[in-house]
Backbone bond lengths (Angstrom), bond angles and torsions (degrees), N, CA, C in turn:
res aa  C-N    CA-C-N  psi(-1)  N-CA   C-N-CA  omega(-1)  CA-C   N-CA-C  phi
1 M - - - 1.441 - - 1.528 108.13 -
2 S 1.319 115.65 129.55 1.459 120.13 -178.18 1.518 110.27 -89.83
3 S 1.304 115.16 139.91 1.456 121.54 173.34 1.512 107.48 -115.89
4 Y 1.314 115.43 145.74 1.452 119.98 -177.49 1.517 109.91 -125.42
5 E 1.315 114.80 153.94 1.447 120.58 167.49 1.515 105.92 -114.72
6 Y 1.320 116.30 145.98 1.452 122.12 -174.63 1.520 110.02 -118.36
7 T 1.322 114.60 151.56 1.451 121.02 171.12 1.523 107.51 -138.48
8 V 1.308 115.55 146.34 1.463 121.78 -179.28 1.520 107.64 -126.30
9 I 1.342 116.03 129.41 1.462 120.65 179.71 1.519 108.41 -125.32
10 P 1.330 117.38 154.14 1.466 118.34 176.67 1.527 110.43 -70.12
11 A 1.315 115.13 139.28 1.462 120.11 177.10 1.525 108.18 -72.46
12 P 1.330 117.74 150.19 1.467 118.99 178.85 1.526 110.45 -61.51
13 A 1.314 116.31 140.60 1.462 121.54 -177.97 1.527 111.80 -88.18
14 R 1.337 117.99 -26.57 1.457 120.59 179.52 1.521 108.51 -147.18
15 G 1.302 114.89 158.88 1.453 120.05 179.78 1.507 111.98 -83.35
16 E 1.311 116.54 139.42 1.452 121.59 176.41 1.518 109.06 -93.33
17 K 1.309 116.31 159.39 1.455 120.19 -180.00 1.523 109.49 -63.61
18 A 1.317 114.99 136.24 1.454 121.11 179.09 1.523 108.27 -143.44
19 K 1.307 115.84 151.54 1.456 121.13 -178.92 1.529 109.14 -65.45
20 G 1.301 116.91 127.61 1.455 122.02 178.25 1.522 114.03 86.79
21 A 1.332 118.70 -9.03 1.463 121.61 179.10 1.519 108.46 -98.07
22 R 1.329 116.41 111.28 1.461 120.08 -175.59 1.520 112.54 -102.50
23 T 1.322 117.11 -41.43 1.469 119.47 -177.58 1.525 109.79 -88.73
24 G 1.307 115.56 168.08 1.460 120.82 -179.36 1.511 112.80 -62.92
25 I 1.331 117.53 -40.84 1.464 120.67 -178.97 1.523 110.91 -68.79
26 E 1.328 117.44 -35.58 1.466 120.19 177.32 1.526 110.72 -66.25
27 R 1.330 116.86 -40.40 1.468 120.49 177.87 1.520 110.93 -65.35
28 F 1.327 116.17 -42.31 1.463 119.64 179.33 1.527 110.78 -64.34
29 A 1.328 117.34 -42.46 1.467 121.15 179.04 1.525 110.65 -62.94
30 A 1.335 117.67 -41.02 1.462 120.90 178.96 1.528 110.73 -65.55
31 T 1.333 117.49 -39.33 1.465 120.97 178.29 1.520 110.63 -65.54
32 L 1.323 116.79 -43.61 1.466 120.89 178.78 1.528 110.97 -64.25
33 A 1.324 117.95 -39.99 1.459 121.52 177.52 1.528 110.72 -63.12
34 D 1.330 117.14 -39.43 1.467 120.46 177.92 1.525 111.05 -62.36
35 V 1.340 117.01 -43.03 1.465 120.79 179.33 1.530 110.33 -63.49
36 L 1.329 117.19 -45.41 1.469 120.67 -179.90 1.530 111.26 -63.85
37 N 1.327 117.82 -40.93 1.462 120.85 179.26 1.527 111.94 -67.70
38 D 1.349 117.36 -38.31 1.468 120.12 177.16 1.529 111.09 -61.76
39 M 1.317 116.38 -43.73 1.469 119.95 179.90 1.531 110.44 -67.69
40 A 1.326 117.82 -36.51 1.468 120.99 179.48 1.526 110.75 -65.96
41 R 1.334 117.23 -36.14 1.462 119.81 177.28 1.518 111.68 -63.10
42 E 1.332 116.84 -28.75 1.461 121.13 178.79 1.523 112.18 -86.93
43 G 1.343 117.35 3.59 1.462 121.26 176.35 1.515 114.52 93.95
44 W 1.320 118.87 9.20 1.451 121.77 -179.07 1.522 109.93 -91.99
45 E 1.324 116.20 136.99 1.462 123.40 178.42 1.526 108.28 -101.74
46 Y 1.335 116.86 128.78 1.463 121.31 179.99 1.525 109.43 -68.37
47 V 1.337 117.74 131.87 1.457 122.16 178.96 1.524 109.98 -105.28
48 R 1.330 117.80 -59.49 1.457 120.82 -178.60 1.527 111.02 -169.36
49 A 1.325 115.14 170.15 1.459 122.14 173.24 1.526 107.05 -106.49
50 E 1.308 116.31 140.74 1.465 121.78 -178.97 1.525 109.31 -126.97
51 V 1.312 115.95 147.90 1.458 122.77 170.76 1.521 105.37 -116.08
52 L 1.332 116.17 113.61 1.461 120.80 -174.95 1.525 110.59 -122.53
53 P 1.346 116.30 142.15 1.461 119.46 178.98 1.525 111.22 -81.75
54 A 1.307 115.74 148.54 1.466 121.82 175.08 1.520 107.58 -141.50
55 E 1.312 115.49 135.96 1.455 120.09 178.61 1.518 108.58 -90.00
56 E 1.335 117.23 124.61 1.454 121.98 -177.74 1.514 109.99 -128.40
57 R 1.326 114.78 155.23 1.473 120.09 178.77 1.511 110.54 -69.31
58 S 1.306 113.88 142.50 1.457 121.01 176.01 1.520 106.42 -134.37
59 G 1.303 117.55 104.39 1.446 120.61 -176.03 1.526 110.83 81.91
60 L 1.330 116.49 -155.10 1.465 120.06 -177.25 1.523 113.29 -83.17
61 T 1.320 117.84 -40.26 1.461 119.21 -172.83 1.511 114.71 -122.58
62 S 1.290 119.55 -17.25 1.470 120.14 -175.73 1.523 111.74 -93.36
63 R 1.316 113.52 160.83 1.468 121.27 178.24 1.527 108.52 -130.41
64 T 1.314 115.49 146.74 1.463 120.98 176.84 1.520 109.00 -129.15
65 T 1.313 115.30 158.42 1.463 120.61 176.93 1.517 109.02 -96.62
66 V 1.312 115.42 125.55 1.457 122.55 180.00 1.529 107.31 -116.49
67 Y 1.307 117.84 141.89 1.462 122.07 179.72 1.524 109.34 -104.46
68 H 1.339 115.06 130.76 1.466 121.00 -178.74 1.524 109.89 -113.15
69 N 1.336 116.20 138.98 1.459 122.75 175.44 1.523 108.07 -93.50
70 L 1.328 116.30 123.95 1.461 121.73 -176.26 1.522 110.27 -126.83
71 L 1.326 116.16 149.30 1.460 122.73 175.27 1.525 108.13 -110.44
72 V 1.335 116.57 129.83 1.462 122.28 -177.07 1.527 108.41 -105.99
73 F 1.334 115.89 130.88 1.457 122.74 178.54 1.525 109.22 -127.75
74 R 1.334 116.34 156.56 1.462 120.37 175.56 1.523 109.31 -143.67
75 R 1.332 114.85 159.58 1.465 120.33 171.77 1.516 107.50 -149.58
76 A 1.313 115.21 151.30 1.458 120.90 -177.24 1.519 109.36 -71.60
77 L 1.329 114.77 139.14 1.459 119.19 175.47 1.518 108.43 -76.69
78 V 1.294 116.14 140.85 1.456 120.96 178.51 1.512 107.06 -83.51
79 A 1.317 115.87 118.42 1.456 120.12 179.34 1.520 109.14 -77.22
80 E 1.323 115.95 141.48 1.456 119.24 178.22 1.520 108.49 -68.56
81 P 1.328 117.49 137.68 1.463 118.63 179.36 1.526 109.61 -65.78
82 A 1.315 115.18 143.11 1.463 120.08 -179.24 1.528 108.97 -67.06
83 R 1.318 115.09 136.95 1.453 118.84 178.84 1.519 108.36 -75.42
84 S 1.295 114.89 128.32 1.458 118.10 -179.21 1.526 109.21 -104.42
85 L 1.296 113.83 151.63 1.457 119.62 177.82 1.518 109.11 -73.84
86 P 1.337 117.45 147.89 1.471 117.93 179.21 1.530 109.52 -63.71
87 L 1.310 114.43 138.70 1.456 119.76 -179.39 1.519 110.23 -78.87
88 E 1.313 114.45 144.58 1.465 119.20 175.89 1.519 108.05 -76.33
89 E 1.311 114.54 150.34 1.451 118.32 178.34 1.524 108.89 -70.43
90 P 1.312 117.14 138.00 1.464 118.36 -179.65 1.531 110.22 -67.85
91 V 1.304 114.54 143.07 1.457 120.98 178.90 1.513 107.79 -86.66
92 A 1.328 115.52 130.00 1.462 119.93 -179.34 1.516 108.82 -72.17
93 T 1.305 116.26 129.57 1.463 120.98 176.94 1.509 108.00 -117.80
94 P 1.313 115.95 143.61 1.466 117.51 179.10 1.525 109.40 -67.74
95 T 1.318 114.28 137.75 1.466 118.13 179.89 1.508 108.92 -97.85
96 T 1.294 114.65 139.37 1.460 120.41 176.82 1.510 107.45 -119.23
97 P 1.295 116.58 143.61 1.466 117.49 -179.84 1.530 109.28 -65.70
98 P 1.322 116.73 142.24 1.457 119.47 179.95 1.520 110.11 -66.39
99 T 1.291 114.09 141.53 1.471 119.15 178.09 1.507 108.29 -91.67
100 A 1.288 115.14 151.74 1.455 119.42 -179.21 1.519 108.61 -74.72
101 A 1.285 117.04 119.41 1.463 122.22 178.61 1.511 107.99 -99.53
102 P 1.319 116.12 148.05 1.469 117.41 179.15 1.534 108.97 -62.96
103 S 1.320 115.50 136.19 1.461 118.88 -177.92 1.517 109.32 -82.38
104 V 1.301 114.02 119.42 1.459 120.96 177.88 1.524 106.02 -125.71
105 A 1.287 116.30 124.37 1.458 120.12 179.85 1.523 108.96 -75.51
106 P 1.319 116.94 132.50 1.462 117.81 177.39 1.525 110.60 -68.53
107 E 1.319 115.24 151.20 1.455 119.74 -179.30 1.524 109.76 -70.32
108 A 1.292 115.45 138.51 1.461 119.76 177.22 1.521 108.17 -78.36
109 P 1.316 117.44 137.39 1.461 118.07 178.92 1.526 110.88 -67.00
110 A 1.286 115.76 150.62 1.460 121.20 -179.88 1.525 108.55 -66.89
111 P 1.315 117.93 139.75 1.468 119.96 -179.64 1.531 109.94 -65.19
112 I 1.314 113.66 143.75 1.461 119.61 -179.83 1.510 107.93 -91.46
113 R 1.330 115.80 125.07 1.458 121.18 179.07 1.516 108.67 -90.70
114 P 1.309 117.68 131.96 1.463 118.73 176.96 1.522 109.97 -67.75
115 A 1.301 115.73 145.52 1.453 120.48 178.61 1.514 108.89 -69.19
116 E 1.330 115.67 145.22 1.450 119.36 179.59 1.522 108.85 -71.96
117 P 1.335 117.28 135.03 1.462 118.98 -177.89 1.521 111.47 -68.62
118 T 1.304 115.37 145.61 1.460 120.27 175.90 1.517 108.25 -82.03
119 A 1.307 117.76 174.28 1.464 121.65 -178.19 1.522 110.60 -62.48
120 A 1.330 116.97 -37.25 1.460 119.87 -179.25 1.522 111.14 -69.71
121 Q 1.347 117.19 -32.41 1.455 119.84 -178.42 1.521 111.91 -80.46
122 S 1.332 118.26 -29.57 1.455 120.51 -175.36 1.525 112.22 -77.39
123 A 1.331 118.97 -26.61 1.461 120.60 179.55 1.518 109.44 -77.26
124 P 1.325 117.88 134.32 1.468 119.12 179.72 1.522 110.13 -69.32
125 V 1.298 115.11 145.24 1.451 121.11 179.12 1.518 107.65 -86.33
126 R 1.332 116.67 127.88 1.457 120.87 -178.95 1.512 109.22 -119.59
127 A 1.293 115.08 131.97 1.455 120.10 173.47 1.523 107.97 -74.93
128 P 1.331 119.05 160.88 1.458 119.90 -176.58 1.524 113.92 -57.91
129 F 1.335 118.80 -34.65 1.454 120.67 -176.85 1.518 110.90 -119.82
130 S 1.331 117.84 34.72 1.457 119.91 -175.42 1.518 113.21 -77.02
131 Q 1.337 118.12 -20.88 1.449 119.57 179.87 1.518 108.80 -130.84
132 P 1.316 117.76 150.59 1.458 119.37 -179.89 1.519 111.47 -66.64
133 M 1.328 116.06 160.13 1.463 122.17 -177.21 1.515 111.52 -62.04
134 R 1.324 118.84 -34.98 1.460 120.03 -176.14 1.521 111.94 -69.82
135 A 1.337 118.12 -15.78 1.456 120.84 179.32 1.525 111.58 -88.78
136 M 1.347 117.72 -2.25 1.460 120.87 -178.61 1.521 109.71 -77.88
137 P 1.323 117.78 151.92 1.472 119.94 175.98 1.528 110.50 -61.25
138 Q 1.340 117.07 160.01 1.451 122.39 -175.33 1.519 112.60 -62.42
139 Q 1.308 119.19 -36.36 1.456 119.99 -176.63 1.532 111.34 -65.51
140 Q 1.330 119.05 -33.48 1.448 121.12 177.65 1.522 110.59 -78.93
141 A 1.309 117.59 -30.02 1.457 120.98 -179.61 1.520 110.63 -65.83
142 H 1.360 117.81 -36.15 1.457 120.61 179.69 1.517 111.70 -68.97
143 A 1.309 118.73 -27.70 1.459 121.23 -179.76 1.523 110.78 -67.00
144 R 1.301 118.80 -24.61 1.459 122.07 -178.43 1.536 111.36 -105.43
145 A 1.289 119.06 12.84 1.459 121.15 -175.65 1.521 111.86 -66.75
146 A 1.332 119.58 -23.09 1.452 121.83 -178.26 1.524 111.96 -71.24
147 E 1.314 118.09 -22.57 1.456 121.07 179.94 1.521 110.12 -80.72
148 P 1.344 117.28 141.50 1.468 118.35 178.85 1.528 109.86 -70.18
149 P 1.315 117.93 151.15 1.471 119.88 178.90 1.527 110.07 -68.18
150 L 1.303 115.23 146.82 1.456 120.70 178.09 1.515 109.39 -83.30
151 T 1.316 116.16 129.99 1.456 120.38 176.04 1.508 107.99 -124.34
152 A 1.281 116.39 137.95 1.459 121.94 -179.73 1.519 108.49 -94.45
153 P 1.345 117.46 142.64 1.468 118.87 176.05 1.523 109.02 -66.47
154 P 1.314 117.26 153.26 1.480 118.82 179.99 1.518 110.22 -61.28
155 Q 1.323 115.73 135.33 1.460 122.59 -179.25 1.522 109.50 -88.86
156 A 1.325 115.65 138.19 1.458 120.13 174.87 1.522 108.64 -74.09
157 A 1.303 116.43 147.54 1.465 120.04 -179.95 1.523 108.99 -67.15
158 M 1.324 116.38 133.14 1.458 121.68 179.71 1.527 108.53 -82.46
159 P 1.335 116.83 141.57 1.477 118.64 177.59 1.531 109.96 -66.45
160 A 1.325 114.64 150.89 1.455 120.09 -175.86 1.515 112.86 -75.95
161 G 1.313 118.76 -22.18 1.465 122.09 -175.98 1.513 112.22 -77.71
162 P 1.332 116.54 -177.56 1.468 120.37 179.86 1.511 111.04 -70.78
163 R 1.300 115.70 150.75 1.456 121.27 177.90 1.514 108.37 -85.41
164 L 1.305 116.97 120.51 1.452 120.73 -172.07 1.513 113.75 -99.26
165 G 1.289 119.93 -13.91 1.446 120.84 178.94 1.507 111.54 149.30
166 P 1.332 117.62 -167.23 1.456 121.12 -174.29 1.527 113.48 -62.02
167 A 1.311 119.39 -24.87 1.453 121.28 -176.05 1.524 112.47 -69.40
168 T 1.330 118.68 -20.26 1.463 121.12 -176.83 1.518 112.81 -95.91
169 R 1.299 118.53 3.66 1.482 119.95 -178.46 1.500 111.02 -72.56
């Protein structure tokens, strides 16, 4: 069973200048990659990013909720090696040359025949919606003829780029 230790660090708030990064998002991505690579060099495995609320003072008497972006990392704990008992010294035994024994081939085990499947085992198991309606035999298709056919609304073309979040839907 593996045990882990976790560490949480604040995510970078802005991108730092980096070679080849011209736009703000490129700078931010390069900064985030640097943070992830630094933690990986120390043996930490990236788990996820979290946005968590924190209540902080605002002025003398009021409080506001602020959201912090955090990066979660983990690494496996090194288990202490089990202490072993000291081994006894082996006792020297006189060695004798092996004698030639008559060669007898061991008997081969009899082949195992698979059991013949029963009627329940030979029929494939089908989930209720495992195959489309058009693949059903005609006699079952007529039983559902009273229901109107299902039609899907036309789907909008999805953008080719990566999906960045709710704003791109």
